[in-house]
N, C-alpha and C positions, 0 to 999 in steps of 0.2 A: 357552165350556163347553157342550157339547151335552147334550141331555136324557138321552142314553144313559149318560153317565159322570159326571154331576153329583155324585151321592151318593158314588160311589167316590172322586172327587177330594176331597170334603170329608172322607171317612174317611182318605184317604192323608195329607192335611194335618194330621190330628188336631185339627181345629178343634173347640173347645168353646165352649159358650154363654158370653157375656160379661155376662149379667144377674146373676150371683152364684152359681148352682148349679154351673156348669161341666159341664153334661151334654153328651155327644158330639153335635155338630150333625148329622153324617151319619146317625147312628143314629136321631135324632129325625125327620129328613126321611124316612128309610126306613120308619119306623113309620106316618107319615101316608100315605105313598104306597101302602103295601101294603093298607090298609083299602079295601074296596069301598064306594063311596058315590056318589050322584048329585051331591052337593055337598060341597065341602071349602073350608076357609078358612085364610088365612095372616094372621098378625098380627105386625107389627113393633112391639115394645114400647119406646116412648120415654117412659115415665112418669118415671123417674129422680127419685124422691122423697127420696133420701138427701141431707141438707144438705151433705155433704162430697164429693159426686160431681158432676162437671160435664162428663164426657166426651161424653155424648150431645148436649148443647148445642154443644160444640166441633165435633163431627162434622157436625151440621146446618149450622153456620155455614160450614164449610170444604169438606165433602164430600157435599152433598145428592145429587148425581148418582150417586155410588157406592152410597149407601144404596138409592136407588130402583132402581138396576140389580140390586142384590142381591135385592130383593123380586121384580123381574121374572123373575129366574132361578128363584126358587121357584115362581112362577106357571107357568113353562114346564115345570118338573120334576114338579109335582103336578097331576094331571089334575082337571078340573071345579072349578077353584079361583078364588077372588077374594080380595082382600086389604084389610086395614085397616092404616093407619099411625096408631098410637095414641100421642098426644103429651100431655104435661102442659100445662096451660093457657098458661103463658107461652111455651113453645116453639111451641105452635099459633099463638098470636097473632103471634109474631115471624117465623115461617118459612112460614106457610100460603101466601102469595102465590108465593114462590119455589118451594115444593114442588109446587104445582098446575101450574106451568109445566113442571117436570121430569116430572111424572107424565103429563101429556098425556091421551091417551085410554085409557091402561092401566086395568084394573079394580082400581084402588087408591083406597080411600076414606080421606080424612083424618078422624080422630076426636079430638075434644077430650075429655080425661079429665074425669071428675067425681069429685072427691075429691083425695087426696094420696098420702102414702107407701104406704098399703096398696094403692093402685091398681096398683102394680108386681107384685103377686102374681098369677100367671097366671089362676087361676080367678076372682079378684075382677075382673080385667080383663074376663073373659068376661061376668060378671054385669052389669058396667057397660055394655058394648056392647049387651047385650040389653035394657037399660033397667030392670034390677032394682036392688035395694039393693046398696050397696058392701060386700059380704061374700064370703068365700071359699066354695067348694063342697066337698062331700065328695069325697074321692079314695080309691080308684078309683071310676069310670073316670077315666082321665087324658085331658087334651085331645087328644092324638094319636088317641085312639079316639072320644071323645065330648066335643066342646068347644062352640063356638058353635052354638046351636040344635041341639045333640046331633049335630053333624056332626064328622068328623075335622078337627082344627085344629092347625096348626103355629104355635107362638109362639116367637119368638126376639127377643133384645135388638137394639136398633138397631145397636150396634157389631158384632154377629154378622153382620148383613146387609152391613155395610161390608166385613167380612172375606171374605164369600162373593164379593163383587165382586172383591176383590183376588186370590182364588184363581182366579176365572174369567179374569182378565186376566193371570195369571201374574206378579203383583206382590206376592204374599203373602210376607212375610219373617219369619213367626212373631213378629209384634209384637202389642202390645195398648196401649190407652190407660190411663195412670195419672193420677189427680188428686192432686196434692200440695198440702197445705194445712197450716195451723197456724203454728207458730213457725219459719218458714223465710224465707230471703232471696229465693228465687225460686219462689214457689208458682205453680201453673198446671197445665195438661193437657199431657202429653208422650206421644208414641208411641215405645215402646222395646221391646226383645225381651222375650218372655214369661218367659224363664228367668233374667232378671237378678235379683240379690238386692236387698234394700232398700238395702244399702250402696252397691252399684253404681249404682242409680238416683239416690240422693242425690248421689253423686260426679259422675255425668255431667250432672246438672242444676245443678251448682255450688251445692249446698245443704249439703254437709258442713261448711262453715265456720259454718253456723248452729248447729252442735251442740257448741260448746265447753263449755257448762255441762251439768249433768245433765238428762236427758230420758227420755221413753218414747214409744212410737209405737203408734198404732192402725192396723191394716192390714185391707184387704178392704172395709171399710165404715166410715163415720164415726159410725154409731150402734150397729150390731150387730157390728162388726169386733172381732177379737182384739187385746188389748194385748200388746206385746212389749217387752222391756227393751233397753237400749242394747247389751247383750252378745249380742243375737240378730239382728243386722243381716244375717246370712247367709241369713235366711229369704226365700223368694220370696213374692210377693203374689198371692193368689187373689181370690175374690169379685168385687166390682165394680171393683177396681183402685184403691182409695183408700189413701193414705198420709197420716196426720194426725200431726203432731209436736207434742208437749206438753213445754214446759220445766217441770221439776219444781218450781222456785221459783214459777212463775206459776200453775200449775194444781194445786189441792188435789184428791185423789181423791174426797173426799166431794162436792165441788162438781160434778165431772164425772159422778158417779153420779146426782146430782140432775137434771142436765141430761138424761141418758139417760132416766131414769124419767119426767120431765115430757114428753119427746118421745113416748115410747111411750104415755103416758096420753092425750095429745092426739090421737094418730093411731090409737088402738085402735078397731076396728069395733064392739066390744061383743057380738059374736055368741056367744062361748063364755065360760062363767063362770070357768074357770081363768085365762084370760088377762085378762078384764075385771076380775075381783076381785083377781087376783094382782098386776097392775100398779098397781091402786089402792092396795093394801096396801104394795107396794114403795115407792111414792111417799110414803106416809104415814110409813113406817119411816125413810126417809132424811131426813125433816124435822127429826129430833131431833139433838142434839149428839153423841150416842153411837150406834153401830150395834150392834144385837143380832145378832151374826154367826150364831148358831145359827138364829134366826128367818129371817134373810136367806137362809141356805143352804136352809132348808125351802121358802121361797117360790120360789126359783130352781129347785129340784127339781120342784115341782109344775108350774111353767110349762113346763119342758122336757119333762116326761113326759105332760102331759095337754092342752096347748094344741091347739086344733083345726087350726090351719094352721102352716106353717113359720115365719111371721113371729113368732108367739108363742113358738115354741121358740127362735128366734134371739136373743131378748131376753137369755138367760142368758149368752151368750158374753162380752160386754164386762165384765159385772160379775164373773164368776168369774175371768177372766184378770187383771183389775185387782186384785182382792182377793188372789189368789195370788202376784202378782209385785211389786206396788207398795205396796199399802196396809199 
């Protein structure tokens, strides 16, 4: 893939970011490239703090060369640039030796994350690399204009750079990685077409037999993903590619909501009052035997409308969909 047509090829392939938001990759690269600056940065985000997603670890184990080559293509495309490969702690410890060999003399720095789930948010990632508190930044400006050390910064998920390499070598088949977990016969990470439905994915991975009793599924993410019913298996999977299956007899909705609330409480950065206090109150509310639905709806509304960063806003998705469809 030559420097001249890299971005056009990414656009033609309709590659979208695999970190959750699904922003068009070619457009993001173009934005960073068009800004005039003496220094630019590229960050490969391998934080992956969601407990139900394991695709980045799978890719690092099996395709490290492809990821690094994807980063090198970005370095060739975006002038005056150097790169960081930002990895969660266990991935850094496990793969640093192998990755350093693959990187060689390329201007790519391995960086061990400080923190957990919130580190995957792109502005929090920037603050962490700069040595600041693990908190999100005000946006705008967005990273393509002003990111690391106020320089134009391209941030893409680790899987996205893998896909860039696939496009460059003409191997891209419009696939993505799905992490299947929960009450299944064959959990794991699978690379399958991006347009397949949940039902088709479960069928092709020999997991439909797991679903003889009543169940519901969380898609996109294992903590902030949407809940769908067994009658909605024609849906496609967006977000970070998670599919988590819950048997109805085994998982009580209130217990699942308590798990989510505790997870968000433990991983909250505490920067903004709506998210900090809202999640604290949410956790307290769910400790009782009965749920005050009106108060719960009010808390979710405040979180969605006033949280500082996208992670705070995403808290509402699993609760609302579970309450509306299952509870």
